[in-house]
C-alpha positions as MATLAB code, in Angstrom:
seq = 'MPEGKINEIKTKRFLRKRTTIQAADDFGSGLSHISDVGFIEGEVDVARDIMDKEKLLRNRSTILDSSGLIFSNILSILSQIKASEDGRINETSVPNKYSAITQVNRSSGRQHTYSRYYQEQQPTKDVSGFEIDTTGTYRIQKSTASDSFKFQQGSVISGKSEEERQSGSKRESRTPIIIVPAALTAVITLQNAKEFLQDDKYMAMSDIQIQSVGDILIQRRKVEPGTSKFFTAPYRIIDSPAKLRQNDWNRVVAVFVAGPQWQFKGWPGLAIDGSPVEIFVKICAFHLKFLESPLETNIQKWNVTVLEISKTKRHLDKVAVNKFWEITDKSMSHKIKNSNKL';
ca = [
      56.502   52.000   38.051;
      59.199   48.991   39.217;
      57.879   46.008   41.169;
      59.790   47.182   44.094;
      58.373   50.174   44.562;
      54.741   48.659   44.353;
      55.482   46.433   47.189;
      56.743   48.841   49.044;
      53.249   50.841   48.690;
      50.910   47.599   49.414;
      53.551   47.169   52.628;
      52.558   51.041   53.869;
      48.931   50.481   53.213;
      48.731   47.123   55.259;
      50.633   48.637   58.213;
      48.057   51.970   58.450;
      45.268   49.648   57.643;
      45.896   47.565   60.910;
      46.470   50.896   63.148;
      42.867   52.548   61.804;
      40.668   49.520   62.139;
      39.044   49.307   65.940;
      38.816   46.003   67.239;
      35.312   44.673   68.142;
      36.367   43.918   71.942;
      37.062   47.839   72.095;
      36.082   49.856   75.116;
      33.688   52.119   73.274;
      31.989   49.217   71.180;
      31.794   47.388   74.504;
      30.243   50.365   76.324;
      27.756   51.077   73.324;
      26.729   47.462   73.619;
      26.063   47.389   77.285;
      23.810   50.881   77.149;
      21.660   49.167   74.384;
      21.219   45.940   76.453;
      20.056   48.357   79.310;
      17.769   50.384   77.388;
      15.814   47.071   76.040;
      15.595   45.698   79.630;
      14.195   49.165   80.634;
      11.419   48.632   78.042;
      10.589   45.387   78.810;
       9.874   46.338   82.710;
       7.894   49.233   81.511;
       5.852   46.883   79.275;
       5.257   44.586   82.104;
       4.062   47.099   84.399;
       1.507   48.512   81.869;
       0.371   44.860   81.182;
       0.260   43.984   85.000;
      -2.568   47.197   84.964;
      -4.511   46.177   82.192;
      -8.053   44.567   82.559;
      -8.595   42.251   80.221;
     -12.238   42.208   78.896;
     -12.448   40.224   75.614;
     -10.216   38.105   73.859;
     -10.617   36.000   70.503;
     -12.318   33.209   72.489;
     -15.018   35.284   74.440;
     -16.001   37.179   70.975;
     -17.006   33.764   69.691;
     -19.268   33.038   72.782;
     -22.653   34.211   72.846;
     -24.934   34.248   75.755;
     -28.247   35.772   74.660;
     -28.658   33.490   71.626;
     -29.433   29.903   71.404;
     -28.896   28.256   67.862;
     -29.577   24.606   68.906;
     -32.424   24.466   66.309;
     -30.291   25.809   63.370;
     -29.452   22.216   62.241;
     -33.366   21.040   62.215;
     -34.338   24.298   60.381;
     -31.512   23.848   57.719;
     -32.537   20.182   57.297;
     -36.118   20.913   56.910;
     -35.329   23.530   54.327;
     -33.007   21.446   52.399;
     -35.622   18.684   52.632;
     -38.336   21.196   51.091;
     -35.551   22.304   48.349;
     -35.312   18.649   47.268;
     -39.087   17.716   47.210;
     -38.997   15.386   50.019;
     -41.174   16.689   52.368;
     -44.898   18.503   52.020;
     -45.166   22.183   52.840;
     -48.149   21.154   55.224;
     -45.868   19.245   57.178;
     -43.520   22.086   58.041;
     -44.774   23.539   61.597;
     -46.248   26.996   61.767;
     -45.951   28.930   64.707;
     -49.134   30.734   63.654;
     -51.173   27.866   63.056;
     -49.876   26.570   66.184;
     -51.152   29.251   68.225;
     -54.520   29.191   66.938;
     -54.659   25.713   67.633;
     -54.241   26.519   71.308;
     -56.542   29.062   71.513;
     -59.420   26.781   69.807;
     -58.622   24.082   72.417;
     -58.925   26.491   75.433;
     -62.119   27.814   74.137;
     -61.047   31.021   75.502;
     -62.569   34.611   73.970;
     -59.582   35.283   71.335;
     -57.965   38.677   71.822;
     -56.954   40.645   68.830;
     -54.215   39.430   67.104;
     -52.496   40.304   63.485;
     -51.515   36.788   62.547;
     -54.981   34.776   62.839;
     -57.568   37.429   62.154;
     -59.628   35.113   60.165;
     -60.331   33.228   63.353;
     -61.881   36.163   64.883;
     -65.956   36.284   65.173;
     -67.251   38.511   62.139;
     -69.254   41.088   63.253;
     -72.119   43.037   61.243;
     -70.832   45.996   59.547;
     -73.441   46.058   56.901;
     -74.183   49.632   58.514;
     -71.203   51.320   57.424;
     -71.090   50.243   53.899;
     -67.473   48.329   54.289;
     -66.409   45.711   51.773;
     -64.401   43.716   54.182;
     -63.253   41.559   51.406;
     -61.967   44.507   49.116;
     -58.349   45.274   48.850;
     -56.748   48.649   50.209;
     -56.070   50.030   46.942;
     -59.819   49.783   45.825;
     -60.981   51.428   49.224;
     -58.411   53.863   48.608;
     -59.408   55.180   45.334;
     -62.811   54.767   46.406;
     -62.681   57.065   49.717;
     -60.431   59.452   47.525;
     -63.483   59.906   44.699;
     -65.934   60.305   47.426;
     -64.074   62.871   49.106;
     -62.993   64.565   45.685;
     -67.034   64.614   45.012;
     -67.458   66.262   48.475;
     -65.061   68.934   48.298;
     -65.990   70.185   44.902;
     -69.843   70.029   45.219;
     -70.794   70.002   48.823;
     -68.083   71.656   51.127;
     -66.924   74.344   48.524;
     -70.072   74.870   47.146;
     -69.026   75.215   43.676;
     -70.638   73.365   40.884;
     -68.606   71.135   38.336;
     -68.572   74.134   35.515;
     -67.593   76.480   38.143;
     -64.693   74.383   39.261;
     -63.559   73.729   36.016;
     -63.504   76.980   34.970;
     -61.770   78.780   37.682;
     -59.749   76.295   39.904;
     -56.505   78.321   39.198;
     -55.664   81.004   41.519;
     -55.040   84.376   39.668;
     -51.176   85.918   39.858;
     -50.924   89.255   41.677;
     -46.774   89.646   40.361;
     -46.686   92.948   38.291;
     -45.253   92.638   35.002;
     -42.793   94.624   32.969;
     -42.661   94.179   29.422;
     -38.968   94.600   27.378;
     -38.179   94.970   23.971;
     -38.138   91.546   21.874;
     -35.429   93.080   19.647;
     -31.745   92.676   20.363;
     -30.672   95.902   18.991;
     -32.663   97.677   22.091;
     -30.571   99.090   24.990;
     -32.361   96.895   27.487;
     -33.792   93.444   26.522;
     -34.265   90.279   28.697;
     -30.483   89.550   28.263;
     -29.682   92.175   30.954;
     -33.000   93.465   32.426;
     -32.306   91.842   35.565;
     -29.254   93.011   36.119;
     -30.086   96.221   35.156;
     -33.471   96.631   37.076;
     -32.208   94.549   40.285;
     -28.823   94.842   40.591;
     -28.575   98.513   39.441;
     -25.976   97.507   36.720;
     -26.246   97.879   33.171;
     -24.412   95.251   30.719;
     -24.069   96.273   27.414;
     -25.273   93.991   24.802;
     -21.978   93.474   23.212;
     -20.695   91.986   26.334;
     -23.583   89.395   27.018;
     -23.252   86.009   25.573;
     -26.710   85.714   23.926;
     -28.924   83.042   25.275;
     -32.299   81.542   24.845;
     -33.975   83.348   27.819;
     -37.747   82.918   29.158;
     -39.822   85.241   31.302;
     -37.569   86.278   34.272;
     -38.693   87.022   37.858;
     -36.502   89.353   39.759;
     -36.656   90.147   43.537;
     -36.761   94.025   44.315;
     -35.632   94.968   47.673;
     -37.856   97.596   49.354;
     -38.432   99.492   52.352;
     -41.902   98.954   54.205;
     -43.564  102.328   54.444;
     -43.432  103.865   57.933;
     -40.540  101.453   58.971;
     -37.273  100.897   58.460;
     -37.816   96.978   57.751;
     -36.768   95.856   54.190;
     -38.827   93.214   51.996;
     -38.510   91.687   48.569;
     -40.961   92.268   46.259;
     -41.046   89.963   42.983;
     -41.637   91.536   39.610;
     -42.247   89.461   36.166;
     -40.112   90.595   33.021;
     -41.450   89.539   29.882;
     -40.806   90.641   26.180;
     -43.578   88.605   24.495;
     -46.811   90.294   25.497;
     -48.805   87.738   23.099;
     -48.648   85.212   26.085;
     -50.771   87.622   28.275;
     -54.494   87.071   28.976;
     -56.932   89.596   29.241;
     -56.720   89.514   33.289;
     -52.893   89.932   33.118;
     -52.579   93.260   31.304;
     -54.135   94.486   34.670;
     -50.688   93.691   36.057;
     -48.692   95.222   33.573;
     -47.018   98.500   35.292;
     -44.078   99.683   33.088;
     -43.048   99.354   29.259;
     -39.545   99.898   27.729;
     -39.918  101.335   24.478;
     -37.452  100.990   21.786;
     -38.380  103.585   19.311;
     -40.000  101.568   16.553;
     -43.722  101.494   16.128;
     -43.838   98.148   14.861;
     -42.957   96.900   18.564;
     -46.864   97.344   19.503;
     -47.871   95.455   16.544;
     -50.731   93.326   17.888;
     -50.984   94.831   21.067;
     -54.752   95.607   22.363;
     -55.814   99.201   23.280;
     -53.750  100.768   20.166;
     -54.985  104.011   18.606;
     -56.640  104.042   14.939;
     -53.148  104.697   13.313;
     -51.354  101.710   14.829;
     -49.442  104.216   17.831;
     -49.525  103.233   21.277;
     -50.689  106.624   22.742;
     -53.349  105.260   24.386;
     -51.733  102.482   25.838;
     -49.112  104.841   27.615;
     -51.905  106.681   29.352;
     -52.887  103.427   31.298;
     -49.227  102.004   31.490;
     -45.971  103.859   32.554;
     -43.745  104.017   29.309;
     -39.805  104.568   29.550;
     -37.217  104.589   27.102;
     -33.652  103.742   27.780;
     -30.764  105.672   25.704;
     -27.012  106.540   25.932;
     -26.388  110.090   26.783;
     -23.995  109.695   23.764;
     -26.996  108.648   21.514;
     -29.583  111.076   19.773;
     -33.293  110.648   20.988;
     -35.681  108.724   18.690;
     -38.507  110.728   16.522;
     -41.248  108.585   17.920;
     -40.062  108.773   21.709;
     -40.360  112.700   21.210;
     -44.141  112.355   20.348;
     -45.109  109.760   22.622;
     -45.610  110.284   26.591;
     -42.462  108.185   27.264;
     -39.871  108.811   30.231;
     -36.684  108.925   29.127;
     -34.115  107.104   31.139;
     -30.326  108.383   30.135;
     -27.049  106.031   31.155;
     -23.488  106.310   30.086;
     -21.464  103.820   27.891;
     -18.691  104.479   30.328;
     -19.821  105.959   33.792;
     -21.700  102.701   35.569;
     -22.457  105.078   38.792;
     -25.075  106.857   36.501;
     -27.096  103.429   36.044;
     -28.207  103.477   39.915;
     -29.443  107.165   39.160;
     -31.972  105.707   36.223;
     -32.911  102.580   37.964;
     -34.141  104.936   41.135;
     -36.222  107.055   38.764;
     -37.646  103.974   36.974;
     -38.667  102.796   40.498;
     -39.898  105.720   41.695;
     -42.102  106.676   38.822;
     -43.668  102.973   38.572;
     -44.288  103.088   42.612;
     -46.421  106.361   42.005;
     -48.287  104.654   39.186;
     -48.816  101.524   40.997;
     -50.003  103.347   43.981;
     -52.483  105.497   42.122;
     -53.892  102.183   40.510;
     -54.327  100.526   43.777;
     -56.443  103.468   45.011;
     -58.405  103.596   42.220;
     -59.182  100.243   41.015;
     -57.596   97.886   43.424;
     -56.442   95.678   40.543;
     -53.110   95.086   42.046;
];
């Protein structure tokens, strides 16, 4: 581009810039400035009115003032502490407010009233009739009194001898017991017994993550006879009857049978051939099976109630659970009327 053309463009740009730039003292700019100033003055007036109505309660000086405490002796106390730490003063020379009170009382000759701070100055009384060691510690007195009370509670108050208290001090449980098979191949075990008997829902063993489970305590919701009130009854579920004592067998109300006879090995009350037929006369026996599975041979020979559920139809679970509880409740009621064991 020729130089003359460039100069012509610069001249046009300069002239156009002069017409587009607004001067600082234009009317619009001045009006905006005046309005800003008026806004600020208005805010100052409002703030001044608010401050005139405020009541000053405290400031940085009044907060540091203390009208209820006197700190005039702080310096003397600090000097005594420093001197005691430096070893320049004897502990006996430090004034003691409790010793001062004792001296005043001694000089006055009046009868001392009780005070926790100078009990050693009180006149001693004859307490030999109470057999109290006034020089002993609280720990010794507490242990002696506790031993004496335990002896009286065991031999005098309860009227029981030492042998009787050691043999039968624990209260016997009355919670009914249900025994399930220990084999994981069974349809019901400790892994899924709680969901089935308490929640009316069966969970297949293949869908459960096998864990180490101890005894299970379930809470069964029941209706109080003759009323519409509900209450919960506890039941203990185990899979190892070897831990049961002789008295615990009176609380066994039901047993789930898997099928093989070796499930009852070591149980008390077996027949001569090792079969549990005599046990099933006293305890309700149940066999839980799928509708699609055949019935075990031993189950056909034994006195066992068969409960059937489906592998896919979960609404049938509640029917089987209701049948189980119905038979168990009748058996428990019969035992209560006859032997009053439960």
